[in-house]
N, C-alpha and C positions, 0 to 999 in steps of 0.2 A: 442493440444501444449501437451496437459499433456500425452497424449499416445506420442508423439513424444521425449518429454523431457528422456520417462519412456525406448524408444526403444535404443536411443541414448547413455542410461547412461548422462544424461545433468542434471544438478540442475535447476529446476524449484521456482521462488520466487512465489508464487500464490495469489499475490496483490488481484484479481481478487475474493477471498475467504473471504480476509482479510478484504478487501471494503465493502465487503457485509453483513458481519455481525456488522460492526460496524455501519453503514451506513442505515441498518435496525434498528438498535439502537434509532435511531430519528425520533423523533413525525411526524413527515409533510418534505417532498421537500423543504421546505422553511427552514426550520431547518437546513437543510445538505447545504444548497447554502447558506445561513448567514455566517455559520462557514468557506465555504472550496472555495467559488467558489465567482468569476464574477460575476457581471449581467447576463452574457454572459451565466451562466449554464452550460458553456460549460470546461470554463481555472478556474485550481485551482488559492487567491488568495493566495499573500506569507503565512500567518495562514495556509490556507489545504496544500499545497507544504511541509510547514514544517512537517507539523502534515505525509501527506501522508510519505518522504519522513524517516521517524522515521518506520515508518510503512515496510520497506522495508529494514532497520538496523538491525528492529528485525525478520524479516522472514532469511535473510543473516546470524543470530547468533546463530541461533535456527541451523536454516540448515546446519552449516559447523563453527562452531567455529576458527576458522584458517579463514575465511573470516570477522571476528570482531576484529578487529587490534584495539586497541586506539591511534593514533596519538598524539605525545607533539610537 
């Protein structure tokens, strides 16, 4: 995916890289699941989804400030 984005000159928001570093800062998989996931450990709970959406916004703003517009 990274190569394709580079070859096609397409913006890539690397959520994998961002989440990998953050999730690895937690002491256990249970700690990650408690904050981010439903009991199925596959889907984000509302709190986890809001956090991850915030990461997407940060990545977008860092990559292209024009994508980061405050709506009022």
